[in-house]
C-alpha positions as CSV (number, residue, x, y, z in Angstrom):
1,X,0.0,0.0,0.0
2,X,1.2,3.5,-0.8
3,X,1.0,5.5,2.4
4,X,2.0,8.8,0.7
5,X,-1.2,8.7,-1.4
6,X,-3.6,7.5,1.3
7,X,-6.1,9.8,2.9
8,X,-6.4,9.3,6.7
9,X,-9.7,9.7,8.6
10,X,-8.4,13.0,9.9
11,X,-7.8,14.3,6.3
12,X,-11.2,13.2,5.1
13,X,-12.8,15.0,8.1
14,X,-10.7,18.1,7.3
15,X,-8.9,18.1,10.7
16,X,-5.3,18.0,9.4
17,X,-4.0,18.9,5.9
18,X,-0.3,18.7,6.8
19,X,-0.2,15.2,8.4
20,X,3.1,13.6,7.6
21,X,3.2,10.2,5.9
22,X,5.7,7.4,6.3
23,X,7.9,8.8,3.6
24,X,8.2,12.2,5.3
25,X,5.9,14.0,2.8
26,X,3.0,16.0,4.1
27,X,-0.3,16.5,2.3
28,X,0.8,20.1,1.5
29,X,3.9,18.7,-0.2
30,X,1.7,16.3,-2.2
31,X,-0.6,19.2,-3.3
32,X,2.5,21.3,-4.3
33,X,3.7,18.3,-6.3
34,X,0.4,18.1,-8.1
35,X,0.4,21.8,-8.8
36,X,4.0,21.6,-10.1
37,X,3.0,18.8,-12.4
38,X,0.0,20.9,-13.7
39,X,2.3,23.8,-14.4
40,X,4.8,21.6,-16.1
41,X,2.1,19.9,-18.2
42,X,0.9,23.3,-19.3
43,X,4.4,24.4,-20.3
44,X,5.0,21.2,-22.2
45,X,1.6,21.6,-24.0
46,X,2.8,25.0,-25.2
47,X,6.0,23.5,-26.5
48,X,3.9,20.8,-28.2
49,X,1.9,23.5,-29.9
50,X,5.1,25.3,-31.1
51,X,6.4,22.0,-32.5
52,X,3.0,21.4,-34.3
53,X,3.2,24.9,-35.9
54,X,6.8,24.3,-37.0
55,X,5.8,20.9,-38.4
56,X,2.8,22.3,-40.2
57,X,4.9,25.1,-41.8
58,X,7.5,22.6,-43.0
59,X,4.8,20.2,-44.5
60,X,3.2,23.2,-46.2
61,X,6.6,24.2,-47.7
62,X,7.1,20.7,-49.0
63,X,3.6,20.6,-50.5
64,X,4.2,24.0,-52.2
65,X,7.5,22.9,-53.6
66,X,6.0,19.6,-54.9
67,X,2.8,21.0,-56.3
68,X,3.5,24.5,-57.6
69,X,4.8,25.2,-61.1
70,X,8.0,27.3,-61.2
71,X,10.4,28.9,-63.6
72,X,10.1,31.9,-65.9
73,X,6.7,32.8,-67.3
74,X,6.1,31.9,-71.0
75,X,3.3,32.9,-73.2
76,X,1.4,30.1,-74.9
77,X,-1.9,29.8,-76.8
78,X,-3.6,29.2,-73.4
79,X,-2.1,32.3,-71.9
80,X,0.8,32.9,-69.6
81,X,2.2,30.0,-67.6
82,X,5.3,28.8,-65.9
83,X,7.9,27.1,-68.0
84,X,8.5,24.2,-65.5
85,X,5.8,22.0,-64.2
86,X,5.5,20.9,-60.6
87,X,7.8,17.9,-59.6
88,X,4.7,15.8,-58.9
89,X,3.4,16.4,-62.5
90,X,6.8,16.2,-64.2
91,X,9.4,14.4,-62.0
92,X,12.2,14.5,-64.6
93,X,12.1,17.8,-66.5
94,X,13.7,18.0,-70.0
95,X,14.3,21.7,-70.0
96,X,17.8,22.9,-68.8
97,X,16.3,25.8,-66.9
98,X,14.0,23.5,-64.9
99,X,17.0,21.2,-64.1
100,X,19.1,23.9,-62.7
101,X,16.5,25.0,-60.1
102,X,17.9,22.9,-57.2
103,X,15.1,23.7,-54.8
104,X,12.6,21.7,-56.9
105,X,14.8,18.7,-57.5
106,X,14.1,15.4,-55.8
107,X,17.2,15.2,-53.5
108,X,16.3,18.6,-52.0
109,X,12.6,17.7,-51.7
110,X,13.5,14.4,-49.9
111,X,15.8,16.4,-47.6
112,X,12.9,18.7,-46.7
113,X,10.7,15.7,-46.1
114,X,13.3,14.2,-43.7
115,X,13.5,17.6,-41.9
116,X,9.7,17.9,-41.7
117,X,9.5,14.5,-39.9
118,X,11.7,15.7,-37.0
119,X,9.3,18.4,-35.7
120,X,6.3,16.1,-36.4
121,X,7.8,13.4,-34.1
122,X,8.8,16.0,-31.5
123,X,5.2,17.4,-31.5
124,X,3.8,13.9,-31.0
125,X,6.2,13.0,-28.2
126,X,5.7,16.3,-26.3
127,X,1.9,15.9,-26.7
128,X,2.0,12.4,-25.2
129,X,4.3,13.6,-22.4
130,X,2.1,16.6,-21.6
131,X,-1.0,14.4,-21.4
132,X,0.9,12.0,-19.1
133,X,1.8,14.9,-16.8
134,X,-1.7,16.2,-16.9
135,X,-3.0,12.7,-16.0
136,X,-0.5,12.4,-13.1
137,X,-1.4,15.9,-11.8
138,X,-5.1,15.2,-11.8
139,X,-5.2,11.7,-10.4
140,X,-7.2,11.4,-7.3
141,X,-5.9,10.3,-4.0
142,X,-7.0,6.8,-2.9
143,X,-9.2,6.6,0.1
144,X,-8.5,3.9,2.7
145,X,-10.6,0.8,2.4
């Protein structure tokens, strides 16, 4: 049995809120610990949100580079359009101008993909950690049987 988390009859009656346990902790210490966990959970949640924003920005950049046409504008019978098609539509461009734009080439795009995974994993990990801290901070003390 965990004596640090048990409520005594005096605690349930409201007679003593600072009664020491076998471990030397008082009820006030336990409450301070729960408050500290709540503060820490809130701070980690903010970091999680920051990681999510960074991950979303990197995924949006990757999507833009994969899906947007690029290069100089040329006039055709359909109007004005970019010389180079998006890498998703034309993965291996024949035009020399399109081949020299390194930001739209596959090695760079795969590097951006690899870099986008890092904040995504960090966001997921900090979210799980914040939820764990939140759960630990709000768990209820066991009452004696």
